[in-house]
C-alpha positions as CSV (number, residue, x, y, z in Angstrom):
1,M,-40.1,-37.1,1.3
2,R,-41.5,-35.5,-1.8
3,I,-39.3,-34.5,-4.8
4,L,-40.1,-32.4,-7.8
5,I,-38.1,-33.1,-11.0
6,I,-38.3,-30.2,-13.5
7,E,-36.5,-31.7,-16.6
8,D,-37.5,-31.8,-20.3
9,E,-35.3,-34.8,-21.2
10,K,-37.9,-37.5,-20.8
11,E,-35.5,-40.4,-20.6
12,L,-33.4,-38.7,-18.0
13,S,-36.4,-37.6,-16.0
14,K,-37.7,-41.2,-16.1
15,S,-34.4,-42.6,-14.9
16,I,-34.2,-40.1,-12.0
17,V,-37.8,-40.9,-10.9
18,N,-37.2,-44.7,-11.1
19,Y,-34.0,-44.4,-9.0
20,L,-35.5,-42.1,-6.4
21,K,-38.6,-44.2,-6.0
22,R,-36.4,-47.1,-5.1
23,E,-35.0,-44.8,-2.4
24,N,-38.5,-44.3,-1.0
25,Y,-39.1,-40.8,-2.4
26,L,-42.4,-39.6,-3.8
27,C,-41.7,-37.9,-7.1
28,D,-43.6,-35.5,-9.3
29,I,-42.5,-34.5,-12.8
30,A,-42.6,-31.3,-14.8
31,D,-41.1,-30.7,-18.2
32,N,-41.4,-27.0,-18.5
33,V,-41.4,-23.8,-16.3
34,K,-45.2,-23.4,-16.3
35,T,-45.9,-27.0,-15.2
36,G,-43.2,-26.7,-12.5
37,M,-44.7,-23.5,-11.1
38,D,-48.2,-25.0,-11.2
39,K,-47.1,-28.0,-9.1
40,M,-45.3,-25.7,-6.7
41,E,-48.6,-23.9,-6.0
42,V,-50.3,-27.2,-5.0
43,F,-47.5,-29.0,-3.1
44,D,-44.7,-28.3,-0.8
45,Y,-41.5,-30.2,-1.7
46,D,-38.5,-31.3,0.3
47,C,-36.2,-30.9,-2.7
48,I,-36.5,-29.7,-6.3
49,V,-34.2,-31.1,-9.0
50,L,-34.1,-28.3,-11.6
51,D,-32.8,-28.1,-15.2
52,I,-31.8,-24.6,-16.4
53,S,-32.7,-25.0,-20.1
54,L,-36.4,-25.6,-20.5
55,P,-38.7,-25.3,-23.5
56,D,-40.6,-22.2,-22.2
57,G,-37.9,-20.5,-20.3
58,N,-35.1,-21.4,-17.9
59,G,-34.8,-22.7,-14.3
60,F,-33.7,-19.3,-13.0
61,Q,-37.3,-18.2,-13.3
62,I,-38.3,-20.9,-10.9
63,L,-35.6,-19.9,-8.5
64,K,-36.7,-16.3,-8.6
65,E,-40.3,-17.4,-7.9
66,L,-39.2,-19.5,-4.9
67,K,-37.2,-16.7,-3.5
68,A,-40.0,-14.1,-4.0
69,N,-42.5,-16.3,-2.1
70,G,-40.1,-17.2,0.7
71,R,-40.3,-20.9,-0.1
72,A,-37.9,-23.2,1.8
73,E,-37.5,-26.1,-0.7
74,G,-34.0,-27.3,-1.3
75,V,-32.9,-26.9,-5.0
76,I,-30.3,-28.8,-7.0
77,I,-29.6,-27.4,-10.4
78,I,-28.8,-30.0,-13.1
79,S,-27.6,-28.7,-16.4
80,A,-25.4,-29.6,-19.4
81,K,-24.1,-26.0,-19.2
82,D,-21.1,-26.4,-16.9
83,S,-20.2,-22.7,-16.9
84,L,-19.0,-20.7,-13.9
85,D,-21.5,-17.9,-14.6
86,D,-24.5,-20.3,-14.5
87,R,-23.3,-21.8,-11.2
88,I,-22.9,-18.4,-9.6
89,T,-26.2,-17.1,-10.9
90,G,-28.0,-20.2,-9.6
91,L,-26.4,-20.1,-6.2
92,N,-27.0,-16.4,-5.9
93,L,-30.7,-17.0,-6.7
94,G,-31.0,-19.5,-3.9
95,A,-30.0,-22.9,-5.3
96,D,-28.4,-25.2,-2.8
97,D,-26.3,-27.2,-5.2
98,Y,-25.2,-27.5,-8.8
99,L,-24.6,-30.8,-10.6
100,P,-23.4,-30.8,-14.2
101,K,-24.7,-33.4,-16.7
102,P,-23.9,-36.2,-17.1
103,F,-24.0,-37.4,-13.5
104,H,-24.4,-40.6,-11.6
105,L,-27.9,-41.1,-10.1
106,S,-26.3,-42.3,-6.9
107,E,-24.5,-38.9,-6.6
108,L,-27.8,-37.0,-7.2
109,N,-29.4,-39.2,-4.5
110,A,-26.6,-38.4,-2.0
111,R,-26.9,-34.7,-2.7
112,I,-30.6,-34.7,-2.3
113,A,-30.3,-36.5,1.1
114,A,-27.6,-34.1,2.2
115,I,-29.8,-31.1,1.4
116,I,-32.9,-32.5,3.2
117,R,-30.8,-33.4,6.3
118,R,-29.4,-29.8,6.3
119,K,-32.7,-28.0,5.7
120,K,-35.1,-30.2,7.7
121,F,-32.9,-32.0,10.3
122,H,-30.1,-29.5,10.9
123,G,-27.6,-31.8,9.2
124,N,-28.2,-34.8,11.5
125,K,-28.2,-38.3,10.1
126,T,-30.4,-39.5,13.0
127,L,-33.4,-38.1,14.7
128,V,-33.9,-38.9,18.4
129,V,-37.2,-38.3,20.1
130,N,-37.1,-39.7,23.6
131,E,-37.0,-43.5,23.2
132,I,-37.3,-43.4,19.4
133,T,-34.3,-43.2,17.1
134,I,-34.7,-42.7,13.3
135,D,-31.8,-43.5,11.1
136,L,-32.3,-41.2,8.0
137,P,-29.8,-42.7,5.6
138,G,-30.6,-46.3,6.6
139,K,-34.3,-45.6,6.8
140,T,-34.6,-47.7,9.9
141,V,-36.2,-47.0,13.3
142,T,-35.4,-48.3,16.8
143,A,-37.5,-47.8,19.9
144,N,-36.0,-48.6,23.4
145,N,-33.0,-50.0,21.4
146,R,-35.3,-52.5,19.7
147,P,-35.6,-52.4,15.9
148,L,-39.1,-51.7,14.5
149,E,-40.3,-53.5,11.4
150,L,-42.0,-50.7,9.6
151,T,-43.4,-50.7,6.1
152,R,-42.1,-47.9,3.7
153,K,-45.3,-45.9,4.2
154,E,-45.2,-46.4,8.0
155,F,-41.6,-45.1,8.0
156,D,-42.6,-42.1,5.9
157,L,-45.5,-41.4,8.1
158,L,-43.5,-41.5,11.3
159,L,-40.8,-39.3,9.8
160,F,-43.4,-36.8,8.6
161,L,-45.1,-36.7,12.1
162,V,-41.8,-36.3,13.9
163,S,-40.6,-33.6,11.5
164,N,-43.8,-31.7,12.4
165,K,-44.0,-32.6,16.1
166,N,-46.4,-30.6,18.3
167,R,-48.2,-29.3,15.2
168,V,-51.6,-30.5,13.9
169,I,-51.2,-32.0,10.5
170,S,-54.2,-32.2,8.2
171,K,-55.3,-35.6,6.7
172,N,-54.8,-34.1,3.3
173,A,-51.2,-33.2,4.0
174,I,-50.6,-36.7,5.4
175,A,-52.2,-38.2,2.3
176,E,-50.0,-36.1,0.0
177,N,-46.9,-37.1,1.9
178,I,-47.4,-40.8,1.9
179,S,-49.4,-41.4,-1.3
180,G,-48.3,-38.6,-3.7
181,E,-50.1,-36.8,-6.4
182,G,-53.8,-37.5,-6.7
183,S,-54.4,-37.7,-3.0
184,E,-56.9,-34.8,-3.3
185,F,-59.2,-37.1,-5.3
186,Y,-59.7,-39.7,-2.6
187,D,-63.3,-40.1,-1.4
188,N,-62.1,-40.7,2.2
189,F,-58.9,-41.1,4.2
190,D,-59.5,-44.5,5.6
191,F,-56.1,-45.6,4.3
192,I,-54.5,-43.0,6.6
193,Y,-56.4,-44.4,9.6
194,S,-55.1,-47.9,8.7
195,H,-51.5,-46.8,8.4
196,M,-51.8,-44.7,11.6
197,K,-53.3,-47.6,13.5
198,N,-50.6,-50.0,12.5
199,L,-47.8,-47.5,13.3
200,K,-49.3,-46.7,16.8
201,R,-49.6,-50.4,17.5
202,K,-46.0,-51.1,16.6
203,L,-44.8,-48.1,18.7
204,T,-46.9,-49.2,21.7
205,N,-45.7,-52.8,21.4
206,A,-42.1,-51.5,21.5
207,G,-42.9,-49.7,24.8
208,C,-43.2,-46.2,23.4
209,E,-45.5,-43.6,24.9
210,D,-48.7,-42.7,23.0
211,Y,-47.3,-39.8,21.0
212,I,-49.8,-39.8,18.1
213,K,-53.0,-38.0,18.9
214,S,-56.1,-37.7,16.7
215,V,-57.4,-34.1,16.6
216,Y,-61.1,-34.3,15.8
217,G,-62.1,-32.7,12.5
218,M,-58.6,-31.7,11.7
219,G,-56.0,-34.5,11.5
220,Y,-53.2,-35.8,13.7
221,K,-50.5,-34.5,16.1
222,F,-47.3,-36.0,17.3
223,T,-47.1,-34.7,20.8
224,V,-43.8,-34.6,22.7
């Protein structure tokens, strides 16, 4: 899962990133409106953590841009301004939640997880695909009622594939999802093949069907 933090308080931004990375999120940072919009042109995000007051404008501009382009990212506004007008404006512009500063990072994490579950997984805490069960809060997987020992990247890869089941996913999109910013600079995607091979082996050993198919010249597809 990929998160964009648009916040100009560097220490707060750093604290959010450090916490969310421990929760297995990929995090990008922007400290102004322009940088935030530039990153949104390049990447799709599962959730955006957005400050209202920024050096070159305010977060409402970004909400308007998301709405104008029909983007589906979840948005949590964080702001020192705990005014009713700001909350109403943000929610009317498409924000999903509003968290006044100061806040506990654990609460921010819980709200991000809730928004992602609601937007991507219809509010479910578990995903079930035939014999595979993915526990989203616990970040664990069972297959045929047997626990699978997956690395963080293997878990992220499986979740990304299942979330896009029956769709061909490009290698570049997979690289961005499991490796973060800078994936476009890789000379090759051998590391994807390695993670995919290990994931397929673990699923097969647990008695799963061969769901993951390579689509020549394009990428991979989780076929159900």
